[in-house]
C-alpha positions in Angstrom: 88.5 -18.6 172.9 89.6 -15.6 175.1 87.0 -13.4 173.4 84.2 -16.0 174.0 85.2 -16.4 177.6 85.3 -12.7 178.1 81.8 -12.4 176.5 80.4 -15.1 178.8 81.9 -13.4 181.8 80.5 -10.1 180.8 77.0 -11.5 180.4 77.2 -13.3 183.8 78.3 -10.1 185.5 75.4 -8.3 183.8 72.9 -10.9 185.1 74.2 -10.7 188.6 74.0 -6.9 188.6 70.4 -7.1 187.4 69.5 -9.6 190.2 71.1 -7.5 192.8 69.3 -4.4 191.6 66.0 -6.3 191.5 66.5 -7.5 195.1 67.3 -4.0 196.3 64.2 -2.6 194.6 62.0 -5.3 196.1 63.4 -4.5 199.5 62.9 -0.8 199.1 59.3 -1.3 197.9 58.6 -3.6 200.9 59.9 -1.1 203.5 57.0 1.3 203.5 54.6 -1.6 204.0 56.6 -2.8 207.0 56.8 0.7 208.4 53.1 1.2 208.0 52.2 -1.8 210.1 50.7 -0.5 213.3 52.4 -1.3 216.6 50.5 -3.5 219.0 48.9 -1.5 221.8 49.9 -2.2 225.4 47.3 0.1 226.9 45.0 -1.7 229.3 41.5 -2.4 228.1 39.3 -0.9 230.8 36.1 -2.2 229.3 37.4 -5.7 229.5 38.7 -5.0 233.0 35.2 -3.9 234.1 33.7 -7.0 232.5 36.0 -9.3 234.6 35.3 -7.2 237.7 31.5 -7.3 237.4 31.4 -10.9 236.3 34.0 -12.6 238.4 35.3 -10.4 241.3 32.0 -8.8 242.3 31.0 -11.6 244.8 33.8 -10.8 247.2 35.0 -7.3 246.2 31.8 -5.6 245.1 31.5 -4.4 241.5 34.0 -1.5 241.9 36.3 -2.9 244.6 34.9 -0.7 247.3 34.3 -1.4 251.0 32.9 -4.9 250.9 33.4 -7.6 253.6 36.2 -6.7 256.1 37.9 -10.0 255.5 38.5 -9.1 251.8 40.7 -6.3 250.6 39.5 -3.0 249.2 40.8 -2.8 245.6 39.7 0.7 244.8 42.6 3.0 244.0 45.2 0.2 244.5 48.3 0.4 242.3 47.6 -1.7 239.1 51.1 -3.1 239.0 50.6 -4.5 242.6 47.2 -6.0 241.8 48.4 -7.7 238.6 51.4 -9.1 240.5 49.2 -10.6 243.2 46.9 -12.2 240.6 49.9 -13.7 238.8 51.2 -15.0 242.1 47.8 -16.5 243.0 47.7 -18.2 239.6 51.3 -19.5 240.0 50.7 -20.7 243.6 53.3 -18.4 245.0 50.5 -16.8 247.1 48.2 -19.3 248.6 44.4 -18.8 248.9 42.1 -21.5 247.6 39.4 -19.1 246.4 41.7 -16.6 244.7 43.8 -19.3 243.1 40.6 -20.6 241.5 39.6 -17.2 240.4 43.0 -16.3 238.9 43.6 -19.7 237.2 41.6 -18.8 234.0 42.9 -15.3 233.7 45.5 -14.4 231.1 48.2 -11.9 231.7 46.3 -9.3 229.7 43.1 -10.1 231.8 45.1 -9.4 235.0 46.4 -6.1 233.7 43.0 -5.1 232.5 41.1 -5.7 235.7 43.9 -4.2 237.8 43.8 -1.1 235.7 40.0 -0.9 236.1 40.2 -1.0 239.9 43.0 1.6 239.9 40.8 4.1 238.2 38.3 4.1 241.1 38.8 6.6 243.9 39.3 4.8 247.2 36.8 5.7 250.0 38.2 6.7 253.4 38.0 4.5 256.4 38.2 4.9 260.2 40.2 3.5 263.0 38.0 1.6 265.5 40.0 1.3 268.7 40.9 4.6 270.5 42.8 2.7 273.1 45.5 1.5 270.7 45.7 4.3 268.2 48.8 5.9 269.8 50.6 2.6 269.6 49.5 2.0 266.1 50.7 5.4 265.0 54.0 4.9 266.7 54.7 1.6 264.9 53.5 3.0 261.6 55.6 6.1 261.8 58.6 5.0 263.8 58.7 1.2 264.0 59.6 -0.7 267.1 63.3 0.0 267.7 64.1 -2.7 270.3 62.6 -5.3 268.0 64.2 -3.9 264.9 60.8 -3.4 263.3 61.1 -0.6 260.7 58.5 2.1 260.3 55.7 1.1 257.9 55.8 4.6 256.5 59.3 4.0 255.1 57.8 1.8 252.4 54.1 2.7 252.3 54.5 6.4 252.8 53.3 8.7 255.6 49.7 8.7 254.3 49.7 5.0 253.3 49.8 5.8 249.5 52.4 3.2 248.8 54.8 3.2 245.8 53.5 2.0 242.4 55.0 -1.4 241.4 56.7 -1.8 244.7 54.5 -1.3 247.8 50.7 -1.4 247.9 48.5 1.4 249.0 47.4 0.8 252.6 45.4 3.9 253.4 41.9 3.1 254.7 42.3 -0.6 254.0 40.1 -3.0 256.1 41.6 -3.4 259.5 40.6 -7.1 259.6 42.3 -7.7 256.3 45.6 -6.0 257.3 45.6 -7.9 260.6 45.0 -11.3 259.0 47.7 -10.7 256.3 50.3 -9.6 258.8 49.7 -12.8 260.8 49.9 -14.9 257.6 53.3 -13.3 256.9 54.4 -13.9 260.5 53.4 -17.5 260.5 55.0 -18.2 257.1 51.6 -18.9 255.5 52.0 -16.0 253.0 55.3 -16.3 251.4 55.3 -13.8 248.5 57.2 -11.1 250.3 60.3 -12.0 252.3 60.5 -8.4 253.5 57.0 -8.5 255.1 57.7 -11.9 256.6 60.8 -10.6 258.3 58.9 -7.5 259.7 55.9 -9.4 260.9 58.0 -12.2 262.5 59.1 -9.6 265.1 55.6 -8.4 266.0 53.1 -9.8 268.5 49.3 -9.9 268.1 48.7 -6.7 270.1 51.2 -4.7 267.9 49.8 -6.1 264.7 46.3 -5.3 265.8 47.2 -1.7 266.8 49.0 -0.9 263.5 46.3 -2.6 261.4 43.6 -0.4 263.1 45.7 2.7 262.6 46.1 1.9 258.9 42.3 1.6 258.6 42.0 5.2 259.4 44.9 6.6 257.3 43.9 9.0 254.5 
């Protein structure tokens, strides 16, 4: 009986060893196939971005995001992270604008990144300040803020030339004066609520100060 039991035990051990070896071999053979699987690309599709820009955005922003109507922002040369963020916030209702919410609604996250990347590849055209009487005040606010109102210098976040900081602060240089003026007032009046920082800054500024700095920004380069 002991001999038979030992024989059965030996055969069972042998079968287990073969199963383990087979599993290890199968795993080893599968590894190259897994390693060979290509990683998904995260690079923006500029062709798809151009398709969206020319088919959807063109009516308000021109085909390349250049100097269209003063009430609409210039998109050329804007940081792609900032543009994609704004589109996502329009879609989510965090930033309110009936036209833009409708335009952003059907866009996927990939679409937003693609069209933002397309506009970012375009070189922004330079603009000009319009009001010589207020340019000194506008420059003072942009570069030094308004000390007695605790308004910080715009240059602190957007840079001395208005270049901004990717993923954090938008490029402002040569942006439409009318658009900057309108957005500052929306922040001040709590009608644009997707930047608590800008709401706090604009809340301390009057119409004349906003107009002066907006006009100065229009001529930055």
